C-alpha positions as CSV (number, residue, x, y, z in Angstrom):
1,M,0.0,0.0,0.0
2,S,1.4,3.4,-0.9
3,L,2.3,5.8,1.9
4,P,1.2,9.5,1.9
5,E,3.3,11.6,-0.5
6,N,5.4,13.3,2.2
7,T,6.0,10.2,4.3
8,L,9.8,9.9,4.9
9,L,11.8,6.8,5.5
10,P,14.4,7.0,8.3
11,S,17.2,9.3,7.3
12,G,19.7,8.1,9.9
13,P,21.4,4.7,10.3
14,L,19.1,1.8,10.1
15,S,18.8,-0.6,13.0
16,R,19.2,-4.3,12.2
17,R,15.5,-4.8,12.7
18,S,14.6,-1.9,10.4
19,A,17.0,-3.2,7.7
20,L,15.5,-6.7,7.9
21,G,12.1,-5.2,7.6
22,L,12.9,-3.2,4.5
23,G,14.6,-6.3,3.0
24,A,11.6,-8.4,3.7
25,A,9.3,-5.9,2.1
26,A,11.5,-5.7,-1.0
27,L,11.7,-9.5,-1.2
28,G,7.9,-9.8,-0.8
29,G,7.4,-7.3,-3.6
30,A,9.7,-9.2,-5.9
31,L,7.9,-12.5,-5.2
32,F,4.5,-10.8,-5.7
33,A,5.6,-9.3,-9.0
34,G,6.9,-12.7,-10.1
35,K,3.7,-14.5,-9.3
36,A,1.6,-11.8,-11.1
37,R,3.7,-12.2,-14.2
38,A,3.5,-15.9,-14.1
39,A,-0.3,-15.7,-13.8
40,G,-0.6,-13.1,-16.6
41,Q,-1.9,-10.5,-14.1
42,D,0.5,-7.6,-14.7
43,E,-2.4,-5.3,-14.9
44,A,-3.3,-6.1,-11.2
45,I,0.0,-4.7,-9.8
46,A,-0.5,-1.3,-8.2
47,P,1.8,1.4,-9.6
48,P,4.9,1.5,-7.3
49,S,6.8,4.5,-5.9
50,V,10.1,5.1,-4.2
51,I,8.3,5.5,-0.9
52,S,5.8,2.7,-1.2
53,T,5.9,-0.8,0.2
54,P,7.3,-2.7,-1.6
55,P,9.6,-0.1,-3.2
56,R,9.6,0.5,-7.0
57,I,11.9,-1.7,-9.0
58,W,14.3,0.3,-11.2
59,G,16.4,-0.8,-14.1
60,P,16.1,-3.5,-16.8
61,D,14.5,-6.0,-14.3
62,A,11.5,-3.7,-13.7
63,P,8.4,-5.8,-14.7
64,V,6.5,-2.9,-16.3
65,S,6.6,0.9,-16.8
66,F,3.5,2.6,-15.4
67,T,2.2,5.7,-17.2
68,P,1.4,8.3,-16.1
69,D,4.5,7.7,-13.9
70,P,3.5,7.9,-10.2
71,D,6.9,9.5,-9.4
72,I,6.2,12.5,-11.7
73,I,4.3,14.7,-9.2
74,F,2.2,17.7,-10.2
75,Y,1.8,20.8,-8.1
76,D,0.4,23.1,-10.8
77,P,-1.5,22.4,-14.0
78,S,1.2,24.2,-16.0
79,F,3.5,21.3,-15.3
80,S,1.5,19.2,-17.8
81,A,2.9,21.5,-20.6
82,V,6.4,20.0,-20.2
83,I,5.5,16.4,-19.3
84,L,4.6,13.5,-21.6
85,D,1.9,11.3,-20.1
86,N,3.3,8.2,-21.8
87,A,7.0,8.8,-20.9
88,P,8.2,7.2,-17.6
89,L,11.3,7.9,-15.6
90,V,14.0,5.4,-16.7
91,Q,17.1,4.1,-14.9
92,A,19.2,4.2,-18.1
93,W,22.5,3.1,-16.7
94,K,24.1,2.0,-13.4
95,G,27.6,0.8,-12.7
96,R,30.7,0.7,-10.5
97,T,31.5,4.4,-10.6
98,L,31.5,6.7,-7.6
99,W,29.9,10.1,-8.1
100,F,28.7,11.4,-11.4
101,E,28.7,15.1,-12.1
102,G,28.9,17.6,-14.9
103,P,26.6,16.0,-17.6
104,A,27.0,17.8,-21.0
105,W,25.4,16.8,-24.3
106,S,27.5,16.8,-27.5
107,S,25.2,17.7,-30.4
108,D,27.9,16.8,-32.9
109,G,28.8,13.4,-31.4
110,R,25.3,12.6,-30.0
111,F,26.7,11.4,-26.7
112,L,26.7,12.5,-23.1
113,I,29.8,13.4,-21.2
114,V,29.8,12.9,-17.4
115,S,32.5,13.2,-14.8
116,D,33.1,10.7,-12.0
117,V,34.6,13.3,-9.6
118,M,35.9,10.9,-7.0
119,G,37.0,8.3,-9.6
120,S,38.9,11.0,-11.5
121,T,37.5,9.8,-14.9
122,Q,35.4,11.2,-17.6
123,Y,32.9,8.9,-19.3
124,R,31.0,8.9,-22.5
125,Y,27.4,7.6,-22.4
126,L,25.8,6.5,-25.7
127,P,22.0,6.6,-25.2
128,E,21.0,4.4,-28.1
129,E,23.1,1.5,-26.9
130,R,22.8,2.4,-23.2
131,S,26.6,1.9,-23.0
132,M,29.2,3.7,-21.0
133,T,32.8,3.9,-22.0
134,V,35.9,5.7,-20.5
135,F,36.4,9.0,-22.3
136,R,39.4,10.3,-20.4
137,K,41.5,8.8,-17.6
138,E,43.2,10.7,-15.8
139,S,40.7,13.6,-15.6
140,Y,42.2,15.3,-12.5
141,H,38.9,15.1,-10.6
142,S,36.9,16.9,-13.3
143,N,33.5,18.2,-12.4
144,G,31.5,20.6,-14.6
145,N,31.5,20.2,-18.3
146,T,30.0,22.1,-21.2
147,F,30.5,22.5,-25.0
148,D,31.1,25.8,-26.7
149,H,29.6,27.0,-30.0
150,D,32.4,25.2,-31.9
151,G,31.6,21.9,-30.2
152,R,34.8,21.9,-28.1
153,L,34.6,20.4,-24.6
154,I,35.3,22.8,-21.7
155,T,36.0,21.2,-18.3
156,C,36.4,22.3,-14.7
157,E,39.2,20.4,-13.0
158,H,39.3,20.2,-9.2
159,G,42.7,18.4,-9.2
160,M,44.5,21.0,-11.2
161,R,42.4,23.9,-10.0
162,R,41.8,25.1,-13.5
163,V,39.4,25.4,-16.5
164,I,40.5,23.8,-19.7
165,R,39.3,23.4,-23.3
166,W,39.9,20.4,-25.5
167,E,40.6,21.5,-29.1
168,H,39.5,19.4,-32.1
169,D,43.1,18.4,-32.8
170,G,43.5,16.9,-29.3
171,R,45.4,19.8,-27.8
172,C,44.5,21.0,-24.3
173,T,44.1,24.8,-23.8
174,V,44.2,26.2,-20.3
175,L,41.6,28.9,-20.1
176,A,41.9,29.9,-16.5
177,E,44.0,28.7,-13.6
178,S,44.7,31.7,-11.4
179,F,43.2,35.1,-10.4
180,E,45.2,38.0,-9.0
181,G,48.3,35.9,-8.6
182,K,46.6,33.0,-6.7
183,R,45.5,29.6,-8.1
184,L,41.8,28.9,-8.3
185,N,40.0,26.9,-5.7
186,S,38.1,24.1,-7.5
187,P,36.1,25.3,-10.5
188,N,32.7,23.5,-10.2
189,D,30.0,24.3,-12.8
190,I,30.3,26.1,-16.1
191,V,28.1,27.6,-18.8
192,V,28.7,29.4,-22.1
193,D,26.6,32.4,-23.3
194,A,25.5,33.3,-26.8
195,Q,28.6,35.5,-27.3
196,G,30.9,32.6,-26.3
197,G,31.6,34.1,-22.8
198,I,32.4,31.5,-20.2
199,W,30.9,31.7,-16.7
200,F,31.9,29.4,-13.9
201,T,31.7,29.0,-10.1
202,D,34.8,28.5,-8.0
203,P,33.9,27.3,-4.4
204,P,36.3,25.4,-2.2
205,Y,34.4,22.1,-2.4
206,G,37.2,20.3,-4.3
207,D,39.9,20.9,-1.7
208,R,39.7,17.4,-0.4
209,L,42.0,14.5,-1.2
210,W,39.3,12.2,-2.5
211,E,37.8,14.7,-5.0
212,G,40.4,17.2,-5.8
213,H,43.4,19.2,-4.6
214,P,43.8,19.6,-0.8
215,D,45.4,22.7,0.5
216,A,49.0,22.5,1.7
217,P,49.5,22.8,5.5
218,V,50.0,26.3,7.0
219,N,52.3,26.6,10.0
220,G,52.2,22.9,10.7
221,D,48.4,22.8,10.5
222,P,47.5,19.8,8.2
223,G,44.2,21.4,7.2
224,K,41.3,19.4,5.9
225,G,41.6,15.6,6.0
226,N,44.5,15.6,8.5
227,L,46.9,14.9,5.7
228,T,50.6,14.2,6.2
229,W,52.6,16.1,3.7
230,N,55.8,14.1,3.2
231,L,55.9,14.1,-0.6
232,D,59.1,14.9,-2.5
233,L,59.4,18.3,-4.2
234,E,58.3,17.2,-7.6
235,A,55.2,15.5,-6.4
236,T,54.4,18.4,-4.1
237,E,54.5,20.8,-7.0
238,Q,52.0,18.6,-8.9
239,I,49.4,17.8,-6.2
240,G,50.3,20.0,-3.3
241,G,51.7,23.3,-2.2
242,L,48.6,25.3,-3.2
243,H,46.2,27.3,-1.0
244,H,42.6,28.3,-1.6
245,Q,41.6,31.8,-2.2
246,E,38.3,33.7,-1.8
247,T,35.2,32.2,-3.3
248,H,34.2,33.7,-6.7
249,V,31.9,33.4,-9.6
250,F,33.9,34.3,-12.7
251,H,33.4,35.5,-16.3
252,L,36.0,34.6,-18.9
253,D,36.3,36.5,-22.1
254,P,36.8,33.9,-24.9
255,Q,39.0,36.1,-27.0
256,T,41.3,37.8,-24.5
257,L,41.0,35.1,-21.8
258,K,40.6,37.9,-19.3
259,L,39.1,36.6,-16.1
260,T,36.7,38.9,-14.2
261,S,35.1,38.2,-10.8
262,V,31.4,39.0,-11.0
263,L,30.6,37.7,-7.5
264,T,32.6,36.9,-4.3
265,G,31.8,34.9,-1.2
266,A,30.7,38.2,0.4
267,D,27.8,38.2,-2.2
268,L,27.0,34.6,-2.3
269,A,28.2,31.7,-0.1
270,G,29.0,28.4,-1.7
271,P,28.1,29.1,-5.3
272,N,27.6,25.8,-7.2
273,G,25.3,25.2,-10.2
274,L,24.5,28.0,-12.6
275,C,22.5,28.5,-15.8
276,F,20.9,31.3,-17.9
277,S,17.3,32.0,-18.7
278,P,16.5,31.4,-22.4
279,D,16.9,35.1,-23.2
280,E,20.1,35.2,-21.1
281,K,18.9,38.3,-19.3
282,T,18.9,36.3,-16.0
283,L,21.6,34.2,-14.5
284,Y,20.6,31.7,-11.8
285,I,23.2,30.6,-9.3
286,V,22.8,27.9,-6.6
287,S,24.1,28.3,-3.1
288,S,24.9,24.9,-1.6
289,E,26.1,26.1,1.8
290,K,24.1,24.8,4.8
291,G,23.3,27.5,7.2
292,A,26.2,29.7,6.2
293,A,25.2,33.1,4.9
294,S,27.4,35.7,3.3
295,P,27.6,39.2,4.8
296,K,25.2,40.4,2.0
297,G,22.7,37.6,2.7
298,G,23.4,35.1,0.0
299,G,23.5,31.5,1.1
300,Y,21.4,29.0,3.0
301,R,20.9,26.6,0.1
302,N,18.8,29.0,-1.9
303,I,18.7,29.6,-5.6
304,Y,19.5,33.2,-6.6
305,A,18.6,35.2,-9.7
306,F,20.7,38.0,-11.1
307,D,20.1,40.5,-13.9
308,V,22.8,40.3,-16.5
309,R,24.0,43.6,-18.0
310,N,27.2,44.1,-20.0
311,G,28.9,41.1,-18.3
312,A,28.0,42.2,-14.8
313,L,25.4,40.9,-12.3
314,T,22.9,43.1,-10.5
315,N,19.6,42.9,-8.6
316,Q,20.5,39.8,-6.5
317,R,17.3,38.1,-5.2
318,V,16.1,34.7,-3.9
319,F,14.5,32.8,-6.7
320,A,13.5,29.6,-4.7
321,D,14.3,28.4,-1.2
322,M,14.3,24.6,-2.0
323,S,11.9,23.8,0.8
324,L,9.3,20.9,0.7
325,G,7.4,19.1,3.3
326,G,9.1,21.0,6.1
327,H,12.6,20.0,4.8
328,K,15.2,22.3,3.3
329,L,16.9,20.4,0.5
330,M,20.3,21.1,-1.1
331,P,20.2,22.3,-4.7
332,D,23.1,21.4,-6.9
333,G,23.0,21.5,-10.7
334,I,20.4,23.5,-12.6
335,K,19.2,23.8,-16.2
336,A,16.5,25.9,-17.9
337,D,14.1,24.8,-20.6
338,R,12.9,26.8,-23.6
339,L,9.8,27.9,-21.7
340,G,12.0,29.4,-18.9
341,N,11.2,26.7,-16.3
342,L,14.1,25.8,-14.0
343,W,15.0,22.1,-13.4
344,V,17.0,21.7,-10.2
345,A,18.9,18.7,-8.9
346,A,17.7,18.1,-5.3
347,N,19.7,16.4,-2.6
348,G,17.7,15.3,0.5
349,P,15.9,12.5,2.3
350,L,14.3,9.6,0.4
351,G,10.9,10.5,-0.8
352,L,11.8,14.2,-1.4
353,C,15.1,14.0,-3.4
354,G,15.2,14.0,-7.2
355,V,14.5,17.0,-9.4
356,F,12.4,20.1,-8.5
357,V,10.8,22.1,-11.4
358,Y,10.1,25.9,-11.0
359,N,8.3,28.2,-13.4
360,P,10.0,31.6,-14.3
361,A,8.2,33.2,-11.3
362,G,9.9,30.9,-8.8
363,K,6.8,28.7,-8.1
364,M,7.4,24.9,-7.8
365,I,5.1,23.4,-10.5
366,G,6.2,19.8,-10.1
367,R,9.0,17.4,-9.3
368,L,10.5,14.1,-10.3
369,R,10.8,11.7,-7.3
370,L,13.9,9.5,-7.5
371,P,15.3,6.9,-5.2
372,R,18.5,8.9,-4.5
373,S,19.9,12.4,-4.5
374,V,20.6,14.0,-7.9
375,S,23.9,15.9,-8.3
376,N,23.4,17.5,-11.8
377,L,21.3,17.2,-14.9
378,T,21.1,18.4,-18.5
379,F,19.0,18.2,-21.6
380,G,20.2,16.2,-24.6
381,G,19.2,13.8,-27.4
382,T,18.9,14.7,-31.0
383,Q,16.0,17.1,-30.3
384,R,17.3,18.2,-26.8
385,D,14.1,16.9,-25.3
386,R,15.6,14.2,-23.1
387,L,16.5,15.0,-19.5
388,F,19.6,13.2,-18.2
389,M,20.0,13.1,-14.4
390,C,23.2,12.1,-12.6
391,A,22.6,10.3,-9.2
392,E,25.7,8.8,-7.6
393,N,26.6,5.9,-9.9
394,T,23.4,6.0,-11.9
395,I,22.0,7.9,-15.0
396,F,18.2,8.4,-15.0
397,T,16.4,9.8,-18.0
398,L,13.0,11.3,-18.9
399,D,11.7,12.3,-22.3
400,V,9.9,15.6,-21.9
401,A,7.6,17.9,-23.9
402,T,10.1,20.8,-23.9
403,Q,13.7,21.4,-24.9
404,G,16.7,22.6,-23.0
405,A,17.8,26.2,-23.4
406,G,21.5,27.0,-24.1
407,L,24.2,24.7,-25.1
408,S,24.2,22.1,-22.4
């Protein structure tokens, strides 16, 4: 029997008894589904959900796809304008990777690029074959990716603390690696505007050994991770000896490669995902900081909107506060569709995590309920009407009745 929509499963560690209970429920559901199939009674199975008992079965072993999908939840009639009634949420791929991020669609190659940040590998996903292949190893803990107007891949690297571009002849061009004499922190997410300008966030989230470039010790203080810095000089120059600087959101001129700070940590704490509105008059930026506000008020896991004028950002305001069912979720990657709706990767408790969808006025019109937190997402496919969602070691997809705005 399905639980009420906002019912939550335990968010903390499960006891042995709870774990056994959940396992028994899942086993019972699998046996019931098997008996129903054997008896030719698939139509009698109630539509499952990630918070129902037994839980929904994802992946190729799922007995049937229910449409309309019970995990596509409507809060406003306008959501129906972007949702196809006969298109279910699909677990397109799952494997032995660690943490997918930075999905970017190549219109020329017709494939999806994703970064396994902790695995320090870029992968190429082919939707038609549902196959995943290694695209680049070592990727220096790459995170955000995008393609420019010439189809060249632009990547944010945590490990090297830089933004790079891969040319068509295989050369690597370093676009940005320092600002005012100091190396960047850990470039996170990135977008390209209609003029070819590059915008990216540079929070300190990648200054950890397992997903980037940890800071060198200061006055004997090992810093984050309690690392022991006993490397030789050559190794230290490659993966050590750097210190983070102030948080920024940057604009990079594609011709001169001049790097300009458009926001600092004093304006917005923990900048993460970012994207433009379809007309590029508004830039949306996520704050992923929990309970940490900047002196000017930007933070607390909100999504902020800014007016864009002549390469500068003005009129900072809260677009959405990412609250649902009394819970404050953490936003991460964001993308806009052609109608101006904002699709937001939501991290939070089971039953609430997945993707939130807001209209241009900042009202939540619907959401996609998934069995795990989503880190980032993008639109792709030959008509840019397929939503790709990265969730840990899994790619989920949904065919929609709209198209993505921008390049990726």
